[in-house]
Residue, then its C-alpha position, 0 to 999 in steps of 0.5 A: x498500500x503506498x502513500x497519498x499522494x499528498x505526502x511525496x518524498x519533495x514535501x518531506x525533504x522540504x519541511x525536514x529542512x524548515x524543522x531544521x532550520x527551526x531546530x538550530x534557531x531553537x537551539x541560540x535561542x533558548x540554550x544559552x542563558x536566560x538572564x531575562x532581568x529579576x522577574x523569575x515568572x517569565x526566566x521560567x516561562x522562558x524555560x518551560x517553553x523553550x524545552x515544550x517549543x524545542x520537545x515539538x519540534x524533535x517529533x517533527x523532526x523523527x516523524x520527517x525522517x521515518x518518512x524519509x527513511x521509508x521514500x529511501x527504503x531503509x524501513x518498509x511501510x509496516x515500520x513506518x506504520x508503527x513507528x512514523x506516529x506523530x504525539x498529541x499536540x503538547x499545550x503551550x503556556x503563556x506567550x505574553x510573559x515571553x520576549x517577541x523574539x521567544x514567543x514567535x519561535x515557540x509559534x513556528x514550532x506549534x505551526x510546523x507540528x500542526x502542518x505535519x498534524x494535518x499530513x499524519x492525519x491525511x496518510x492515515x485517512x488514506x491507509x483507512x481508505x485502502x483498509x480497515x484500522x487495525x484493532x491497535x490502531x482502534x485502540x490508540x485511535x480510541x485512547x486518542x480521544x480519551x486523553 
């Protein structure tokens, strides 16, 4: 069973490049000193949002790497479906506490994640059209709806 037409190697590679650039920007912005004055709540918010944005971007990179491996013939479609899932979205905190550049990066990570989420949903729908979901996929979907 092939991937739906809306997911192709060119799209995956372009998104992978975008995600790498974003990961580097996040590392640069959030990887250093958090000295932004005496406001403890702002330092905590910056640290938390930096971690969330970095994790969100790393999940996107992992999803994209799995798809790149599939397109390169390094993993089977079964392996991709089994290990290529995007985890549930994590909510961001109060971006108003962050400096403008940091808030912009957090929002960029959220947009990237949403884009990958839409691709995955289309990919999963494409699989559902060809064949019925397995019992494990149905259970995962039920758990995702509850959690």
